[in-house]
C-alpha positions in Angstrom: 212.8 160.9 215.9 212.4 164.6 216.0 209.6 166.8 214.7 211.7 170.0 215.0 209.0 171.4 217.3 209.6 175.1 217.7 209.2 176.3 221.3 207.9 179.7 222.4 207.3 181.4 225.7 204.4 180.4 227.9 201.9 183.3 228.1 199.4 184.1 230.8 195.7 183.3 230.5 194.6 187.0 230.2 197.2 187.6 227.4 196.0 184.4 225.6 192.3 185.6 225.8 193.1 189.1 224.7 195.2 187.7 221.8 192.3 185.5 220.6 189.8 188.3 220.9 192.0 190.6 218.9 191.6 188.3 215.9 187.9 187.8 216.6 185.5 189.8 214.4 181.8 190.2 214.7 180.2 188.2 211.9 177.9 189.5 209.2 174.1 189.3 209.5 171.4 187.0 208.3 167.6 187.4 207.9 165.6 185.0 209.9 162.0 184.5 211.0 161.4 186.4 214.3 161.1 183.3 216.5 164.6 182.2 215.4 166.0 185.5 216.7 165.2 184.6 220.3 168.3 185.2 222.5 170.3 186.5 219.6 171.8 189.9 218.7 170.0 192.4 216.4 171.9 193.7 213.4 169.3 196.4 212.6 167.3 199.0 214.3 163.6 198.1 214.7 160.9 200.6 214.0 157.2 200.2 214.3 154.9 200.4 211.3 151.9 201.4 213.5 151.1 203.1 216.8 151.2 200.7 219.8 148.6 200.6 221.1 147.0 201.2 217.7 143.9 202.7 219.3 142.8 203.8 222.8 141.4 200.7 224.5 140.1 199.4 227.9 142.6 197.9 230.3 139.7 196.4 232.3 136.3 194.9 232.1 134.0 197.7 233.1 132.1 200.7 231.8 133.4 203.4 229.5 132.1 206.9 230.4 133.0 210.5 230.9 135.0 211.0 234.1 133.2 214.3 234.7 130.0 212.5 235.2 131.4 210.8 238.3 132.8 213.9 240.1 129.9 214.2 242.6 129.6 210.4 243.3 129.7 209.3 246.9 127.9 206.9 249.3 125.7 209.8 250.3 125.2 211.0 246.7 125.2 208.0 244.3 125.3 208.7 240.6 123.2 206.8 238.1 124.2 206.4 234.5 122.3 204.9 231.6 123.9 201.8 230.0 123.6 202.2 226.2 125.2 199.0 225.1 128.1 196.5 225.3 131.3 196.1 223.3 133.9 193.3 223.2 137.5 193.2 222.0 137.7 193.4 218.2 134.4 195.4 217.9 133.7 199.0 217.2 130.8 201.0 218.9 129.2 203.1 216.2 127.6 205.6 218.6 128.9 208.3 220.9 128.8 208.2 224.7 127.0 211.3 226.0 126.7 212.9 229.4 124.7 210.6 231.8 125.6 207.5 229.7 128.0 204.5 230.0 128.9 201.7 227.7 129.8 198.2 229.0 133.2 197.4 227.7 135.5 194.3 227.8 139.3 194.3 228.2 141.1 195.3 225.0 138.0 196.8 223.3 138.3 200.1 221.5 137.3 203.1 223.7 134.2 204.6 222.1 133.8 208.2 221.0 132.8 210.5 223.8 134.3 208.3 226.6 137.6 209.2 228.3 137.7 206.8 231.2 136.8 203.2 232.2 135.5 202.3 235.7 136.1 198.7 236.8 133.0 196.6 237.0 133.7 195.8 240.6 133.4 199.5 241.5 129.8 199.9 240.3 126.4 198.4 241.0 124.8 197.1 237.8 121.0 197.3 237.5 118.8 195.4 235.1 121.1 192.6 234.0 119.2 189.8 232.3 119.8 187.2 229.5 118.1 189.6 227.2 120.1 192.6 228.4 123.5 191.3 229.7 124.9 194.8 229.8 122.3 196.0 232.3 120.2 199.1 232.0 121.9 201.3 234.6 125.0 201.6 236.8 125.2 203.2 240.2 128.5 204.8 241.2 129.3 205.7 244.8 132.8 207.1 244.1 134.5 209.2 241.5 137.0 208.0 238.9 139.9 210.0 237.6 140.1 211.1 234.0 141.9 208.5 231.8 141.7 205.7 234.4 142.0 202.1 233.1 142.6 203.3 229.5 145.5 202.3 227.4 146.1 205.4 225.2 146.8 205.2 221.5 150.6 205.1 220.8 151.5 205.0 224.5 154.3 202.4 223.9 155.6 203.5 220.5 154.4 205.6 217.6 154.6 204.7 214.0 158.1 205.2 212.6 159.6 205.5 216.1 162.8 203.6 217.0 161.7 200.7 219.2 164.8 198.4 219.6 168.4 199.3 218.8 170.8 197.2 216.8 173.1 195.3 219.2 170.2 194.4 221.5 169.8 190.8 222.6 166.2 189.8 221.9 164.3 188.1 224.7 160.8 186.7 224.6 159.2 190.2 225.1 161.3 191.5 222.2 159.9 188.8 220.0 156.5 190.0 221.0 157.4 193.5 220.0 158.6 192.3 216.6 155.3 190.7 216.1 153.3 193.7 217.2 155.2 196.1 215.0 155.1 194.3 211.7 158.6 192.7 211.8 158.0 189.0 211.0 161.6 188.7 209.8 164.7 190.4 211.2 168.4 190.9 210.6 170.5 189.3 213.3 174.2 188.5 213.7 174.6 185.0 212.3 176.0 182.0 214.3 179.6 181.1 213.8 180.3 177.9 211.8 182.9 175.9 213.7 184.8 172.9 212.3 185.9 170.4 214.9 188.4 167.6 214.5 190.6 165.4 216.7 194.1 164.2 215.9 195.3 160.8 217.0 196.0 157.3 215.5 194.5 155.8 218.6 191.0 157.3 218.2 188.0 155.4 217.0 184.3 156.4 216.4 182.0 156.3 219.5 180.1 153.5 217.8 183.2 151.3 217.7 184.3 149.0 220.5 187.9 150.1 221.1 190.6 147.5 220.5 194.0 147.3 222.2 195.6 150.8 222.4 192.5 152.5 221.1 190.1 155.0 222.7 186.8 156.5 221.6 186.8 160.0 220.1 184.9 161.9 222.8 186.6 165.3 222.3 184.8 166.1 219.0 181.4 165.5 220.6 182.0 167.4 223.9 183.5 170.3 222.0 180.6 170.3 219.5 178.1 170.4 222.4 180.1 173.2 224.0 180.0 175.2 220.7 176.3 174.6 220.4 175.7 175.8 224.0 177.6 178.9 223.2 175.4 179.7 220.2 177.7 178.3 217.4 177.0 175.8 214.7 179.4 172.9 215.1 180.5 170.7 212.3 182.3 167.5 213.4 184.9 166.6 210.8 186.0 163.6 212.8 189.5 162.0 213.3 192.6 163.0 211.5 195.6 160.6 211.8 198.9 161.7 213.3 200.2 162.6 209.9 201.5 166.0 209.0 200.1 166.0 205.5 196.7 164.8 206.5 196.4 167.4 209.2 197.6 170.1 206.8 195.0 169.1 204.2 192.2 168.9 206.8 192.9 172.4 208.1 193.2 173.9 204.7 189.8 172.4 203.7 188.2 173.5 207.0 189.2 177.1 206.9 187.6 177.5 203.5 184.0 177.5 204.8 184.2 177.9 208.5 184.6 180.9 210.8 186.7 179.0 213.4 188.5 175.6 213.4 189.3 173.5 216.5 191.7 170.6 216.5 192.2 168.6 219.7 195.3 166.6 220.3 198.7 167.1 218.6 199.2 170.5 220.3 202.0 169.4 222.6 205.7 168.9 221.6 205.8 165.1 221.1 207.2 163.3 218.1 203.7 162.9 216.6 202.3 166.3 217.5 202.1 168.3 214.3 199.5 171.1 215.0 202.2 173.8 215.6 204.2 172.8 212.5 201.2 172.8 210.3 199.8 176.1 211.5 203.3 177.7 211.2 203.4 176.6 207.5 199.8 177.6 206.7 199.7 180.9 208.5 201.0 182.5 211.7 201.2 181.0 215.2 200.7 183.5 218.0 201.2 181.2 221.0 201.4 177.6 221.8 201.7 177.4 225.6 199.3 179.0 228.1 200.2 179.2 231.8 197.1 177.1 232.9 196.3 173.7 234.2 194.8 171.6 232.8 195.8 172.4 229.2 199.1 174.1 229.0 199.5 173.0 225.3 197.1 175.4 223.5 198.0 176.8 220.1 196.5 179.8 218.4 197.1 180.0 214.6 195.6 182.4 212.0 195.2 180.8 208.6 193.6 182.8 205.9 192.2 185.2 208.5 190.5 182.3 210.3 191.2 181.3 213.9 192.5 177.8 214.0 193.0 176.6 217.6 194.9 173.6 218.8 193.4 172.3 222.0 194.9 169.7 224.4 194.1 166.1 223.7 193.0 165.1 227.2 189.2 165.5 227.3 188.9 167.6 230.5 191.8 169.8 229.4 190.2 170.4 226.1 186.9 171.4 227.7 188.5 173.7 230.3 190.5 175.3 227.4 187.3 175.9 225.5 185.5 177.5 228.4 188.3 179.8 229.5 189.8 180.7 226.1 187.4 180.1 223.3 183.8 180.6 224.5 184.4 184.4 224.9 185.5 184.5 221.2 182.4 182.7 220.0 180.2 185.1 222.0 182.0 188.1 220.5 181.5 186.7 217.0 177.8 186.8 217.6 177.7 190.4 218.7 177.3 189.9 222.4 178.7 192.6 224.6 178.9 190.4 227.6 181.3 187.6 226.7 182.7 186.3 229.9 181.1 183.9 232.4 180.3 185.5 235.8 182.6 184.8 238.8 181.2 184.0 242.3 183.3 184.1 245.5 182.8 181.0 247.7 184.3 179.3 250.7 186.2 176.1 250.1 184.9 173.1 252.0 188.3 171.3 251.7 191.9 172.2 251.2 192.7 172.9 247.5 196.4 172.6 246.6 198.1 172.3 243.2 201.2 170.5 242.0 202.8 173.4 240.1 202.7 177.2 239.8 200.4 177.4 236.8 196.9 178.9 237.2 194.8 175.9 238.2 191.1 175.5 237.2 189.6 173.0 239.6 186.4 171.3 238.6 184.0 171.8 241.5 180.4 172.1 242.7 179.1 175.2 244.4 175.9 175.6 246.4 174.3 178.3 248.6 174.3 177.7 252.4 171.1 179.2 253.7 172.2 179.2 257.3 175.4 181.2 256.7 174.0 182.9 253.6 177.2 182.2 251.7 178.3 180.1 248.8 180.4 177.0 249.6 182.3 175.1 247.0 183.6 171.5 247.0 186.3 170.4 244.5 185.8 167.1 242.8 188.0 164.4 244.2 189.6 163.5 240.9 191.1 166.3 238.9 192.9 164.4 236.1 192.9 166.2 232.8 191.8 162.9 231.1 188.5 162.6 233.1 185.2 164.2 232.0 183.2 162.9 234.9 184.3 165.7 237.2 183.2 168.3 234.7 179.8 166.5 234.2 179.0 167.0 237.9 180.7 170.4 238.2 178.9 173.8 238.0 182.0 175.9 238.4 185.8 176.1 238.1 187.7 177.1 241.2 190.4 179.5 240.1 193.7 179.1 241.9 196.0 181.9 240.7 199.5 181.2 239.4 202.4 181.6 241.7 200.6 180.3 244.8 200.6 176.8 246.3 196.9 176.6 246.9 194.1 177.6 249.2 193.0 176.1 252.6 189.6 175.0 253.8 187.2 177.9 254.5 189.3 180.3 252.3 187.3 182.5 250.0 188.1 181.7 246.4 187.0 182.9 242.9 184.8 180.4 241.0 184.1 180.7 237.3 180.4 179.8 236.9 179.6 177.1 234.2 175.9 177.1 235.1 175.2 180.8 234.5 175.3 182.6 231.1 177.3 185.7 230.4 175.7 189.0 231.3 173.7 187.7 234.3 174.4 189.7 237.5 174.8 187.6 240.6 
């Protein structure tokens, strides 16, 4: 039997990534409640509707006064000021602080008229405190305080109408606080990509089913869906498609109609029952179907109705490595992130690491920092089969052995693609 599989050249990893990214567009925006924008990319400039701070206020518990009244204060020449009242946060003092006077003030309370400075309560002696007069009757100062000390000035962070956060910024927790403080309870952000995920194979059964002879559970859909979710996408598991050309064609046609990207694992190689290439070639344009990497040489990029449809390897570990190396950057770009590639750390191998062919090899491994030597050391998993997920579950990096070399020896310094650190984090 022949499926008339059409071969093409094997392309390098960088060329494959660049090709995928060339077809990857930043998605449109959606309006969401501000808390849902955490960690996501703004699609609008943020301006404030008020001054922040909205009024001059105290940064400390203490006494509001005129700084000029303290200029002569010293241990030899203590200065006494009359306490005229007390004010807490959320209250407004109706009077005016005059020369020779002070107003007891709490953190966040509005600075009263006439006062220009706050002296910390620890820096004064309070006279006349009592249950009936908690503010005291006088304060004694033995040192001066500079003008404006311990005062948060009106508009010191941003003024009404001023640009506060630019579009394209990733919102962190502080950014959400700024949205709340500046009257932006909802915000436009780049929406999450909708990703359809399916697996091809007559041997596949649902995870809830006990496999019979010749059957295996469908793990790829779920590991890929989890990886999409971790990358910020919205996975939609479409399940198993039989090794039938017409069924695969119909499934892909339906998926591209309402998804931003489509993944199909299995059927990407050149076997008699592998139809991914044929279907993508009929529905759209195939740009490559072999990548010079291990695991996962059989990886197919097709564009169908302006939608990326990607055929991943059927072996579970190969599918996951293919996603991390080739597809996660695209999902990040879709969401407007400028940093789209995982960081790389150099580490010393604790064992020899050789490979069986001259493809680029991504070795599942665990890295840790050695305090004595102040260096990173990395240990490859014992079993590197492309069918096994256990090595990836315990891995926090992929050791990258470049194409064209046999391997690397113990204590050699190698590049490690970090799986435990998000894009954009400097290490």
